[in-house]
C-alpha positions in Angstrom: 42.0 -60.4 26.2 39.5 -57.7 27.4 40.2 -54.3 26.3 38.6 -51.6 28.4 36.0 -50.3 25.8 34.2 -53.7 26.2 34.7 -54.0 29.8 32.7 -50.7 29.5 30.3 -52.0 27.0 29.0 -54.8 28.8 29.6 -53.2 32.4 31.7 -56.2 33.6 33.3 -53.8 36.5 29.4 -52.9 37.4 29.2 -56.5 37.9 32.2 -57.8 39.8 30.6 -54.8 42.0 27.8 -56.5 42.6 29.3 -59.9 43.2 31.8 -58.2 46.3 29.0 -56.4 47.7 28.3 -60.0 49.4 31.9 -59.9 50.9 32.5 -59.5 54.3 35.8 -57.7 54.8 37.2 -55.1 52.4 40.3 -57.6 51.3 37.5 -59.8 50.0 35.9 -57.3 48.1 38.8 -56.0 46.7 39.6 -59.9 45.8 36.3 -60.0 43.9 36.7 -56.8 41.9 40.2 -57.8 40.9 38.9 -61.0 39.3 39.4 -61.0 35.5 38.6 -63.6 32.7 40.7 -67.1 32.6 41.0 -68.6 28.9 42.6 -71.8 30.9 39.4 -74.3 31.5 41.8 -76.4 33.8 42.2 -73.0 36.0 38.4 -71.7 35.8 37.4 -76.0 36.9 39.6 -75.1 39.9 37.5 -71.6 40.8 34.4 -73.7 40.1 35.4 -76.6 42.4 36.3 -74.2 45.6 33.0 -72.7 44.9 31.1 -75.9 44.7 32.8 -76.7 48.1 31.9 -73.2 49.2 28.4 -73.4 48.0 27.9 -76.8 50.0 28.6 -75.1 53.6 27.0 -71.2 53.0 23.5 -72.5 52.0 20.3 -72.8 53.8 21.3 -75.1 57.1 24.8 -74.4 57.1 26.7 -71.4 59.1 29.9 -70.6 57.9 30.3 -67.1 57.4 34.3 -65.2 57.3 35.0 -63.0 59.8 35.5 -60.0 59.2 39.1 -59.7 58.8 40.7 -55.8 58.8 42.6 -54.5 56.3 46.4 -55.1 57.0 47.8 -53.6 53.9 49.7 -50.7 55.5 51.2 -52.7 58.3 52.3 -55.2 56.9 54.0 -53.1 54.2 55.7 -51.1 57.2 57.2 -54.4 58.7 59.5 -55.1 55.8 61.7 -52.2 57.4 63.4 -53.0 60.7 63.2 -51.6 63.5 59.9 -50.0 62.8 56.9 -50.2 65.6 53.4 -50.8 64.7 50.6 -48.6 66.9 48.6 -51.0 69.5 45.4 -50.5 67.1 47.6 -52.2 64.4 49.3 -55.3 66.2 45.4 -55.5 67.7 44.3 -55.2 64.0 46.6 -58.3 63.5 45.5 -60.2 66.4 41.9 -60.7 65.0 43.2 -61.4 61.9 45.0 -64.1 63.5 42.0 -65.4 65.0 40.0 -65.2 62.0 42.4 -67.5 60.5 42.7 -69.8 63.3 38.7 -69.7 63.3 38.1 -70.5 59.5 41.3 -73.0 59.1 39.5 -75.1 62.0 36.0 -74.6 61.1 36.8 -75.9 57.4 39.2 -78.7 58.3 36.9 -80.2 60.4 34.8 -81.3 57.1 38.4 -81.9 55.5 36.6 -84.8 53.5 34.0 -83.1 52.1 35.7 -80.1 51.8 39.4 -81.2 50.0 39.9 -77.9 48.4 38.9 -75.4 50.8 41.4 -77.7 53.1 44.2 -77.4 50.7 43.4 -73.6 50.6 42.6 -73.0 54.6 45.6 -75.4 55.7 47.6 -72.7 54.5 46.5 -70.3 57.0 48.5 -70.3 60.6 47.0 -68.3 63.8 50.5 -67.8 64.9 48.9 -68.8 68.3 51.6 -67.8 70.8 51.7 -64.4 69.4 48.3 -64.0 69.3 47.6 -64.9 72.9 50.2 -62.3 74.1 48.5 -59.9 71.9 45.1 -60.6 73.7 47.0 -60.2 77.2 48.8 -56.9 76.0 46.2 -55.2 74.9 42.3 -54.0 76.2 39.1 -53.2 73.9 40.5 -50.3 73.2 43.7 -51.3 72.1 45.8 -49.5 74.9 48.8 -51.7 76.8 46.9 -53.0 80.2 49.4 -52.5 83.2 49.8 -56.0 83.8 51.8 -56.1 80.2 55.3 -56.0 82.1 56.1 -55.8 85.8 57.7 -52.3 85.4 54.6 -51.2 84.0 52.5 -52.3 86.4 54.4 -50.3 89.1 54.9 -47.3 87.2 51.5 -47.0 86.9 50.6 -47.1 90.4 53.0 -45.1 91.2 51.4 -42.2 88.8 48.2 -43.0 90.4 49.5 -42.2 93.8 51.2 -38.9 93.1 47.9 -37.9 90.9 45.8 -38.5 93.9 48.6 -36.7 96.3 47.9 -33.4 93.9 44.5 -33.3 93.6 44.2 -33.6 97.3 46.6 -30.9 97.6 44.3 -28.8 95.1 41.2 -29.6 96.4 42.8 -28.3 100.1 44.1 -24.5 98.3 41.0 -24.7 96.8 38.9 -24.8 100.1 41.2 -21.9 101.6 40.4 -20.2 98.6 36.7 -19.9 99.6 37.1 -20.2 103.2 39.0 -16.7 102.0 36.1 -15.2 100.1 37.0 -16.1 96.6 33.9 -15.5 94.7 35.3 -18.1 92.0 34.7 -21.8 91.5 38.4 -22.2 92.0 37.9 -26.2 90.1 40.8 -28.6 89.7 42.2 -29.1 85.8 44.6 -29.8 83.6 46.7 -27.7 81.4 49.6 -28.4 79.8 49.3 -32.1 80.9 50.2 -30.5 84.8 47.0 -30.7 87.3 45.9 -26.9 87.8 43.5 -24.5 89.5 41.3 -22.3 87.8 41.1 -19.1 89.4 39.8 -15.5 88.9 42.0 -12.9 87.4 41.2 -10.5 89.8 42.6 -13.2 92.7 45.6 -14.4 91.0 47.6 -12.8 93.7 45.9 -15.2 96.7 46.7 -18.4 94.9 51.0 -17.7 93.8 52.6 -20.1 91.6 53.0 -21.1 87.5 50.3 -19.6 85.0 49.5 -22.2 82.6 47.0 -20.5 80.4 43.9 -18.2 80.4 40.5 -19.3 79.5 39.0 -17.8 76.1 37.5 -14.6 77.8 40.3 -14.4 79.9 38.6 -13.9 83.3 40.3 -17.1 84.3 43.9 -18.1 84.8 44.9 -21.6 85.3 47.3 -21.2 87.8 49.8 -23.9 89.3 50.5 -23.5 92.7 53.6 -23.5 94.1 53.1 -26.6 96.5 52.5 -28.8 93.8 55.0 -27.9 91.2 57.1 -30.5 92.5 54.6 -33.1 92.6 53.7 -32.6 88.9 57.3 -32.6 87.8 57.4 -35.9 89.7 54.0 -37.5 87.8 55.4 -36.0 84.5 58.6 -37.8 85.1 56.4 -41.3 85.8 54.5 -40.8 82.3 57.2 -40.2 80.3 58.4 -43.4 82.1 55.3 -45.1 81.2 55.6 -43.9 77.6 58.7 -45.5 77.3 57.9 -49.2 79.2 54.6 -49.1 76.3 56.9 -48.1 73.3 59.6 -50.9 74.4 56.8 -53.3 74.5 55.3 -52.3 71.4 58.5 -52.4 69.7 59.0 -56.3 71.3 55.7 -57.2 69.7 56.0 -55.5 66.3 59.5 -57.6 66.1 57.7 -60.9 66.5 55.7 -59.8 64.2 58.4 -58.6 61.6 59.8 -62.2 61.8 56.9 -64.2 60.7 55.4 -61.6 58.3 55.3 -64.1 55.1 52.5 -66.5 56.9 51.1 -62.9 58.0 50.6 -61.8 54.4 49.7 -65.4 53.3 46.8 -65.1 55.9 45.7 -62.2 54.3 45.8 -63.0 51.4 44.2 -66.3 52.1 41.0 -64.9 54.2 40.6 -62.6 51.3 40.4 -65.5 48.5 38.1 -67.5 51.0 35.9 -64.0 51.6 36.0 -63.8 47.8 34.4 -67.4 47.2 32.0 -66.8 49.8 30.9 -63.6 48.3 30.8 -65.6 44.8 28.5 -68.6 46.6 26.0 -66.0 47.9 25.7 -64.4 44.7 25.0 -67.8 43.3 22.3 -68.5 45.6 20.5 -65.0 45.2 20.7 -64.8 41.4 19.7 -68.7 41.0 23.1 -69.4 39.1 24.5 -72.6 38.3 28.0 -74.3 37.2 28.2 -74.1 33.3 30.4 -76.9 31.3 33.1 -75.3 29.8 34.8 -76.9 26.2 37.6 -75.5 24.1 36.2 -74.5 20.8 32.7 -76.6 21.6 29.0 -76.0 21.2 27.6 -72.6 22.6 24.6 -73.1 24.6 23.0 -71.3 27.0 20.1 -72.5 28.6 17.9 -69.9 30.9 20.2 -67.1 31.0 19.5 -63.8 32.2 21.5 -60.8 32.6 22.8 -60.2 36.5 22.2 -56.5 36.1 18.9 -56.6 34.5 18.1 -59.3 37.9 19.6 -56.9 40.4 17.4 -53.8 39.6 14.4 -56.5 39.8 15.7 -58.2 43.1 16.2 -54.5 44.7 12.6 -54.0 44.6 11.1 -57.3 45.9 10.9 -56.9 50.0 10.4 -60.7 50.4 11.4 -63.7 49.2 8.2 -64.7 47.7 8.3 -61.1 45.4 12.0 -61.8 45.1 11.5 -65.0 42.9 8.4 -63.3 41.3 11.3 -60.5 40.2 13.5 -62.6 38.7 10.9 -64.3 36.6 9.8 -61.1 35.2 13.3 -61.2 33.4 12.4 -63.4 30.4 15.6 -66.0 30.1 17.3 -66.5 27.1 18.0 -69.6 25.3 20.6 -70.2 22.7 22.2 -73.4 21.3 25.0 -72.6 18.7 26.5 -75.9 17.0 30.1 -76.5 17.0 30.1 -76.1 12.9 27.8 -72.7 14.1 29.8 -69.9 13.8 27.8 -66.9 13.6 24.4 -65.9 14.9 22.4 -63.3 13.0 19.8 -62.0 14.9 17.0 -60.1 13.6 13.1 -58.0 14.6 12.2 -55.3 15.5 13.4 -51.8 18.0 12.9 -52.4 21.1 12.5 -56.4 20.6 15.4 -57.1 22.9 18.3 -57.7 20.4 21.0 -55.5 21.7 20.2 -57.0 25.5 20.5 -60.8 23.8 24.2 -59.5 22.7 24.9 -58.0 26.3 23.3 -61.1 28.3 25.8 -63.7 26.4 29.1 -61.2 27.0 28.3 -60.7 30.1 27.7 -64.3 30.6 31.0 -65.4 29.0 33.1 -63.1 31.0 31.5 -63.8 34.6 32.0 -67.9 33.9 35.2 -67.0 33.0 36.1 -65.1 35.9 35.3 -68.4 38.0 32.0 -66.7 39.3 28.4 -68.9 38.5 26.6 -66.9 36.3 22.5 -66.6 35.7 22.3 -69.7 34.0 20.0 -73.4 34.0 20.9 -76.8 34.3 22.4 -78.2 30.6 24.2 -74.7 30.0 27.8 -74.9 28.2 30.0 -72.2 27.0 33.2 -72.4 24.7 36.7 -70.9 26.4 37.2 -67.2 24.4 40.8 -66.4 24.2 39.4 -63.2 23.7 36.0 -60.8 23.9 35.1 -57.9 21.4 32.3 -55.9 22.0 30.7 -53.2 19.4 27.4 -52.2 21.0 25.9 -48.5 20.6 27.4 -45.6 19.2 28.1 -43.3 22.0 31.4 -43.8 22.4 31.9 -42.0 18.4 31.4 -38.7 20.6 34.5 -39.8 22.7 36.5 -40.2 19.8 35.7 -37.0 17.4 34.3 -39.7 14.4 31.0 -39.9 12.9 28.9 -42.8 13.9 29.9 -44.7 10.6 33.5 -44.0 11.1 33.6 -45.1 14.6 31.4 -48.4 13.6 34.0 -49.2 10.8 36.5 -48.8 13.4 34.9 -50.9 15.2 34.8 -54.1 12.6 38.4 -53.4 11.7 39.2 -54.2 15.0 37.2 -57.1 15.2 38.2 -58.2 12.2 42.1 -57.6 12.8 41.6 -59.4 16.3 39.3 -62.1 15.2 40.5 -66.1 15.7 38.6 -69.3 16.3 39.3 -68.5 20.2 37.2 -65.0 19.9 33.9 -64.0 21.2 32.9 -61.3 18.9 29.3 -59.3 19.6 28.2 -56.5 16.8 25.3 -54.5 16.9 23.3 -53.2 13.9 26.3 -54.4 11.3 26.4 -51.8 8.6 24.5 -48.9 10.2 25.2 -45.4 9.4 25.9 -45.2 5.5 23.7 -46.2 2.3 21.7 -48.7 3.1 22.9 -50.9 0.5 26.4 -50.2 0.9 25.7 -51.0 4.5 24.5 -54.0 4.0 27.3 -55.3 1.1 29.6 -54.3 3.6 27.9 -56.4 6.9 27.4 -59.2 4.5 31.0 -59.7 3.5 32.3 -58.7 7.1 30.2 -61.7 8.5 31.2 -63.9 6.1 35.2 -63.1 6.6 34.5 -63.3 10.5 32.6 -66.6 9.6 35.4 -68.4 7.6 38.0 -67.7 10.2 36.1 -69.6 12.7 34.9 -66.6 15.1 32.2 -67.0 17.2 30.2 -63.9 16.3 26.5 -62.7 17.6 25.7 -59.9 15.6 22.5 -58.0 15.4 21.1 -56.5 12.0 17.6 -54.9 10.5 19.0 -55.1 6.9 16.5 -58.1 4.9 19.4 -58.5 2.7 21.4 -60.3 5.4 18.4 -62.8 6.8 18.9 -64.8 3.5 22.9 -64.9 4.2 22.4 -68.2 5.5 21.9 -69.9 2.3 25.0 -68.9 0.9 27.7 -69.2 3.6 27.9 -72.5 5.6 28.2 -71.8 9.6 25.8 -68.9 9.1 22.6 -69.3 11.1 19.8 -66.8 11.4 17.4 -65.9 14.7 15.2 -63.6 16.1 13.3 -62.7 19.2 9.6 -63.1 19.3 7.1 -60.1 18.6 3.2 -60.7 19.3 1.9 -58.5 16.6 -1.3 -58.1 17.6 -0.5 -56.6 20.9 2.8 -54.7 19.3 4.6 -56.1 22.2 8.0 -58.3 22.0 8.1 -61.3 23.9 11.6 -61.5 24.3 11.4 -65.5 23.4 14.5 -66.1 21.5 14.0 -68.5 18.2 16.7 -70.0 16.2 16.7 -70.5 12.4 14.1 -68.4 11.8 14.9 -64.3 11.3 12.3 -61.5 12.3 10.6 -58.9 11.1 11.3 -55.2 11.2 7.4 -54.2 11.9 8.9 -50.5 11.2 5.2 -50.2 10.1 3.0 -51.6 12.3 5.4 -49.8 15.2 4.6 -46.4 13.7 0.8 -47.1 13.3 0.4 -48.2 16.7 2.1 -44.9 18.0 -0.4 -43.1 16.1 1.3 -41.9 12.6 -1.3 -40.7 10.2 -2.6 -43.7 7.8 -2.2 -41.4 4.7 1.6 -41.7 5.8 1.6 -44.9 6.0 -0.1 -46.4 2.9 2.4 -44.2 1.0 5.5 -45.1 2.7 4.0 -49.3 1.7 4.1 -47.5 -1.8 7.8 -47.1 -1.3 8.8 -50.3 -0.5 10.9 -52.5 -3.2 9.4 -55.9 -4.4 12.4 -57.3 -2.5 11.2 -56.1 1.0 7.7 -56.8 0.3 8.9 -60.5 -0.6 11.2 -60.6 2.1 8.5 -59.7 4.7 5.6 -62.1 3.1 8.4 -64.8 3.5 9.4 -64.0 6.9 5.6 -63.8 7.7 4.5 -67.0 6.2 7.6 -68.5 8.2 5.9 -67.2 11.5 3.0 -68.7 11.2 4.4 -71.7 10.2 6.8 -72.0 13.3 3.4 -71.1 15.6 2.5 -74.3 13.7 5.5 -76.0 14.4 5.5 -75.3 17.9 1.5 -75.5 18.4 2.4 -79.4 17.3 5.5 -79.9 19.6 3.5 -78.7 22.6 0.6 -81.1 21.3 3.7 -83.9 20.8 5.0 -83.4 24.0 1.5 -83.5 25.7 1.2 -87.1 24.0 5.1 -88.5 24.7 3.5 -87.5 28.6 0.8 -89.5 28.3 2.2 -92.5 26.7 5.1 -92.8 29.2 3.1 -92.1 31.7 0.8 -95.3 29.9 4.2 -97.1 29.3 5.0 -96.8 33.2 1.8 -98.4 34.0 2.5 -101.0 32.4 5.9 -101.8 32.4 4.9 -102.0 36.4 1.8 -104.2 35.3 4.6 -106.8 33.2 6.9 -106.5 36.3 4.2 -107.4 39.1 2.8 -110.6 36.3 6.5 -111.2 36.3 6.6 -111.6 40.2 3.4 -113.3 40.1 5.1 -116.1 37.5 8.0 -116.4 39.8 5.9 -117.1 42.5 3.6 -119.3 41.1 6.4 -121.4 40.0 8.1 -121.4 43.0 4.7 -122.7 44.5 4.8 -125.4 42.2 8.4 -126.8 42.6 7.4 -126.7 46.1 4.2 -128.5 45.7 6.2 -131.3 43.5 8.6 -131.8 46.2 6.5 -132.1 48.9 4.4 -134.9 46.7 7.1 -136.6 45.9 8.0 -137.0 49.4 4.7 -138.3 50.6 5.2 -140.7 47.4 8.1 -142.1 48.3 6.7 -142.0 52.0 3.5 -144.2 50.6 5.8 -146.7 48.7 8.0 -147.4 51.5 4.9 -148.0 54.1 3.9 -150.3 50.5 7.1 -151.8 50.8 7.5 -152.5 54.3 3.7 -154.0 54.1 4.5 -156.5 51.7 7.4 -157.6 53.6 5.5 -158.5 56.5 3.0 -160.4 54.5 5.7 -162.2 52.8 7.3 -162.7 56.0 4.0 -163.9 57.5 3.4 -166.9 54.3 6.8 -168.1 54.7 6.0 -168.9 58.7 2.4 -169.7 57.9 4.5 -172.3 55.3 6.9 -173.6 57.4 3.7 -174.7 59.7 1.8 -176.2 56.6 -1.0 -173.6 56.6 -0.2 -172.2 53.3 -3.6 -172.0 51.8 -5.5 -170.3 54.6 -2.3 -168.0 55.2 -2.3 -167.2 51.3 -6.3 -165.9 51.4 -5.5 -164.0 54.5 -1.9 -162.6 52.8 -4.6 -161.7 49.8 -7.3 -159.7 52.2 -4.7 -158.1 54.1 -2.2 -156.9 50.9 -5.7 -155.9 49.0 -6.8 -154.2 52.0 -3.4 -152.4 52.7 -3.2 -151.0 49.4 -6.6 -149.5 49.4 -5.6 -147.8 51.7 -2.5 -146.5 50.6 -4.3 -145.5 47.4 -6.8 -143.5 49.4 -4.2 -141.7 51.1 -1.8 -141.4 47.5 -5.1 -139.2 45.9 -5.8 -137.6 49.3 -2.4 -136.1 49.2 -2.0 -135.3 45.3 -5.5 -134.7 44.0 -7.3 -137.1 42.7 -7.7 -137.1 38.7 -4.6 -134.5 38.9 -2.6 -136.1 36.0 -5.6 -136.8 34.0 -7.8 -133.7 32.8 -10.6 -133.6 30.6 -11.6 -130.8 28.1 -10.4 -127.5 29.1 -11.7 -124.2 28.6 -10.2 -120.6 28.2 -9.0 -118.5 31.4 -11.5 -116.7 33.3 -15.3 -117.3 33.4 -17.3 -117.5 36.8 -16.6 -120.5 38.9 -18.5 -122.1 42.3 -17.1 -124.2 44.8 -16.3 -127.9 43.9 -15.4 -126.5 40.6 -12.2 -128.6 39.5 -9.6 -126.0 37.8 -6.2 -126.4 36.2 -3.9 -123.5 37.3 -2.6 -121.5 34.5 1.3 -121.9 33.4 2.0 -124.3 36.8 0.1 -127.7 35.7 -1.9 -127.8 38.7 -4.7 -129.2 39.1 -7.1 -128.3 42.2 -10.4 -127.7 43.4 -12.0 -124.7 44.0 -13.2 -124.7 47.8 -14.4 -121.1 48.1 -14.8 -117.8 46.7 -15.1 -115.2 45.2 -14.1 -112.9 48.2 -14.4 -109.0 47.4 -11.2 -108.5 45.3 -12.4 -111.5 42.8 -10.1 -114.2 44.0 -10.8 -117.7 44.9 -9.4 -120.2 47.5 -8.1 -123.5 45.6 -6.9 -126.6 47.1 -4.3 -128.7 44.7 -3.6 -131.5 47.4 -2.6 -130.3 50.5 -1.7 -126.6 48.9 -4.0 -123.6 49.2 -3.6 -120.8 46.8 -5.4 -117.5 46.3 -5.9 -117.0 42.4 -7.8 -115.1 40.0 -10.2 -116.0 37.4 -8.0 -115.4 34.6 -5.1 -117.4 35.8 -7.6 -120.8 36.1 -9.1 -123.4 33.5 -12.1 -125.0 34.1 -10.9 -128.9 34.0 -12.8 -132.3 34.1 -11.9 -135.5 36.1 -10.1 -138.4 34.5 -9.5 -142.2 35.7 -6.3 -142.4 37.6 -3.6 -144.2 36.0 -2.3 -147.6 37.2 0.6 -149.4 36.7 1.2 -153.2 37.9 3.9 -154.5 39.7 4.4 -158.3 39.9 6.1 -160.0 43.1 3.2 -161.3 45.9 -0.2 -160.4 44.2 0.9 -156.9 44.9 -1.0 -153.9 42.2 0.3 -150.6 41.6 -1.5 -147.7 39.0 -0.3 -148.4 35.6 0.1 -146.2 32.5 -2.9 -146.9 30.1 -3.4 -146.5 26.7 -5.8 -144.1 26.7 -4.1 -142.2 29.5 -5.1 -138.9 29.8 -0.9 -138.2 29.4 0.3 -140.6 26.7 3.6 -139.0 26.5 4.1 -139.5 30.3 5.5 -142.4 31.9 5.8 -142.1 36.3 8.1 -145.1 37.3 8.0 -143.7 41.1 8.2 -146.7 43.8 9.7 -149.3 41.2 13.5 -151.2 41.8 16.2 -150.9 39.3 15.4 -154.1 37.6 11.2 -153.6 37.7 11.7 -151.1 34.8 12.9 -152.8 31.3 9.9 -154.1 30.6 7.4 -151.0 31.7 10.2 -148.3 29.8 10.2 -150.9 26.6 6.6 -151.3 26.5 5.5 -147.6 27.0 8.3 -146.3 24.2 6.3 -148.2 22.1 2.8 -147.1 22.6 4.3 -143.4 22.4 6.0 -144.4 19.2 3.2 -145.9 17.5 1.2 -143.3 18.6 3.1 -140.6 16.6 4.7 -139.1 19.5 7.7 -137.1 19.2 8.9 -137.1 22.5 7.9 -138.8 26.0 8.6 -137.9 29.9 9.8 -140.5 32.0 9.4 -139.2 36.0 12.0 -141.4 38.0 12.1 -139.1 40.7 15.5 -137.9 42.7 16.4 -140.0 45.6 19.7 -141.9 45.2 19.7 -141.6 41.6 19.5 -145.5 40.7 16.6 -145.3 38.4 17.8 -142.3 36.4 20.6 -144.2 36.0 19.0 -147.3 34.5 16.6 -145.2 32.5 19.6 -143.6 31.1 21.3 -146.7 30.0 18.3 -148.3 28.4 17.5 -144.9 26.4 20.9 -144.6 25.3 20.8 -148.2 23.7 17.3 -148.1 22.3 17.9 -147.4 18.1 14.3 -145.4 18.5 15.5 -142.8 20.7 17.6 -139.9 19.2 18.2 -137.9 22.1 17.1 -137.2 26.1 18.2 -134.6 28.6 16.8 -133.9 31.8 13.5 -131.9 32.3 13.0 -128.5 32.6 11.5 -126.7 36.0 7.9 -127.3 34.4 9.0 -131.0 33.3 9.7 -132.6 36.5 13.0 -131.1 36.8 16.2 -133.3 37.6 13.1 -135.8 38.7 12.3 -136.4 35.2 14.1 -137.2 32.1 12.2 -135.9 28.3 13.6 -138.5 25.0 12.9 -137.2 21.9 12.4 -140.3 18.9 14.4 -140.9 16.0 12.3 -139.3 12.9 10.7 -141.3 10.7 
């Protein structure tokens, strides 16, 4: 999918070398350099999953770092042959690799739950603990076989040491005798030909009979092996040969064991290299601000904040601190490109040195990087199609290598693009149609772009031809683009703009570089009418684009303010809902408490009536009827007065009868009667307002803290009364002029006492023109409610009835609707 020419143009191998520089081992770096773009989204996704997990253990606060495993390609290749004996250093290197395998396997598998993919990879590592420990026991830090590697080797080295000491002692004695005899040389002990000898001056050799093993560079000193130590030297040499044979036996045994597990050793090398490769890619992603792009098959091409990694490298090398590195990274202007699935060709125009070629190279290297399992320097939200082939024709330096003219080389590139292009291809063309007559070049470029677009290739091309900037009107799927240029400062900004072609600014740039005004004025006269019209058109488009961008910025600012205000309003509404819920809860609790207290008062009243009746019956039997009646009446009236006063104190005087009400809010004083908005409760202001503007309100025995806008001013009305027959007892009775003519309270009455009360109440309400009424019967045992339902179901004036809502008394009340007249 990638030719060497495209690799070189996009500097793909240089990118791989950059990433490989973060590897710890040579094998890991080689693994990175061997990466190639893949065309399977699932395979790329597996690379990404492993890379995500590696990033999670190599960032700040984590300490995973692969071991610098040695290169073992040579030793493992030699182990394929039977009888091969590895050197000590090679076996020690294998031991270091096994140690690295054990360490990395243990680190990753301890985090298996959070690293499932790396765990599957590291699970293939085998540290071969028994062999690794044997290697550690066999060699020292210099890769030499230690004496205790075997009993025989230990004995042989001990024998050699004894013989060596005896030889050295004998030579020192001979040297002492020579000195006593008047020798003028140093007569020191040394080794020649792996034998111990004595250095003697040539003119004194007759004083030390023996075998001459060598001479000094000047020839003035001879190295003589005295006759007295020849046997000992022979014995030492014999022992050393035995030592070499034993060491060779030990190396052969270890090599044979390594040969039996060679496949596992090779797997270890491969897995360690892959883990190190992932580590290098994770560090690169962190250092270069890379993110994981989305991958599609033939979908949209979306680059968010894309930057060329090699441009970043140039700036990051100059940074000497994290802050400087961040500033350096910002110096590379990010690139934003978005092409929908149906937009297949992007034609980029604009002045020279404006960044068009960099745009092509950035898009190309980002695609190759992403498809190689490396996160590219992109921002969140980037999405790339997976290409089966990438082709780039950028620059004309390759024409010299091929012994072709610029145009011939360019045409050859276009032929290759046309022949190889398909819907799964990315084609990058720089300055399409150059190198020949402008009219013919523009015509050829238009035809090639139309052909590639219709074939479905994703093509990014640059041009200076004004005619091509109008192709978007004739070729569906082709869109214009440009890199912004500041005409006032005569400098490119490198910001990409989709849908708007760019001007070349050729004359303006020449003027800025000091060209003669006379020449420039004359040049302007040579411009064709079409070129002038296109330039004027582009200038108007650029001006309109700037206005649109300014309007967009203003709209975004307004939208941000609206979002802030909307969020504040949402919070205020949420607080209001929470307040209403709390007030509703308080009302339910208050109603329950009032119903409980009313039941208690009625039960006390009933007990009082029964006591009076019992006394009347007793006194009647004793003949004191008249006096008993007077006493009973007075006792009942006193008791009823006490109960009424207690009930009014509990429920709040006049709670069910309110006068005229105003709007919520206003100023209130202690003692004012108020009604709570939304709850239907009436109370009295006890104190306030405090420093937060809240009042303390007493409603019955409930105390509430309310704002002014949560209350209505109210006036008191007479309490309702109802009468009940029997033993001279009277209770509050609904009046025709009650403040609540549509509400009847039957609580405290017996079942057989409500028929007449209910019938009279329904007649008054019907006559008053009410559409519905509320009958309060309480919850209790449910007997009153059953009787009310029975009476309402038989009453032809009632169309329907139901239990009350939460603000109508709930299941303690029934709402009846009259038949329409």
